[in-house]
C-alpha positions in Angstrom: -27.3 -1.2 41.1 -26.0 1.5 43.4 -24.8 3.5 40.4 -28.3 3.8 39.0 -29.8 4.9 42.3 -26.8 7.3 42.7 -27.9 9.2 39.6 -31.4 9.5 40.9 -30.6 10.0 44.6 -26.9 10.6 45.7 -27.9 10.0 49.3 -29.3 6.6 48.5 -26.0 5.7 46.8 -24.2 6.0 50.1 -26.7 3.8 51.9 -26.8 1.3 49.0 -23.0 1.0 49.1 -23.0 0.1 52.7 -25.9 -2.4 52.3 
């Protein structure tokens, strides 16, 4: 879930959204 990773690491959210 991109949202969960976004809370822990905003930078990972961007990459997770693209992936």
